[in-house]
N, C-alpha and C positions, 0 to 999 in steps of 0.2 A: 752502549750495553743496555739490555733490556731490564724489565722489572723483575725478572726472576733471579737473575744474576745479582742485581743489587740487593734484594731481598735475601738470597742466600748468604751473602757476604756479612750482611749486618746481623742476621741470626747467628751467624757462626762467632762473630764478635761477642754478641751478648751470652752466648751459652760458653764460651770458652774464657770469659773475663776472669772468673773466680780462680781456675786451675792455672792460669798464666801469672796471675797476681801473686799467689801461692809460692810458684816457682821464681818469680821475680825477687819475692820476699826474703829468699834465703841468701840474698845478697846483702842484707842488712844484719846488724846485731840482733839478737834475740828479742831484747825489750822493745826494739822499734818496728818489729814485723807486723804487730797485730795492727798498728796505725797505719803502715804504708799499704798493707793487703787490703784494709778497710777503706782506706780514702781511695786507693787506686780502683778497686772493685766498684765503688760507688760511681766514680767520675766514668769509668768505661760502659757501666749499665745505663747510665743516666743518659750518656752520648746516644748509644745504640738505640734506646727506646725513642728518644727524640728523632732520629732519622726515620726509624720505623713508622712513628705517628705522623711525621711530614710526609712521608712516601705514601701512607695509606690514605691520609684526609686531604691532602690538597690535591688539585687537579694536576697531578703530575703523571709519573708512569702507571700507577694503578688505576687512575681515572681514565687514562687512554686505553687500556688494556680490559677494562671492565664493562659490564652492562651498563652501568651508569652514564656513560657517555653517549650512548645510544638510546633512542626513544624506543618502547615496545610497539607501538602503533605505527605502522609505515604510512607515510602519506604520501599519496600519488596525486598529481594534479589532474584535476576533472577535464574531460575533453569537452570543447564546446559543441553543441548541437546544431 
């Protein structure tokens, strides 16, 4: 799986964490919904941010696909005279 598919999936999890937790919260009694939604949203968003951070800062998918892995100056071997 390439970088952009991973990025899209993690971004979707991050953006849909709150609406999904609100829908999930309706399964609980009203006085517990706020805590369930708050804690579940916190866990989902922290995990998505962790994966985005590791994906963008470590030498993984992003590093292999970006300009950072290549040098700007091309080094060619000198011919002997």
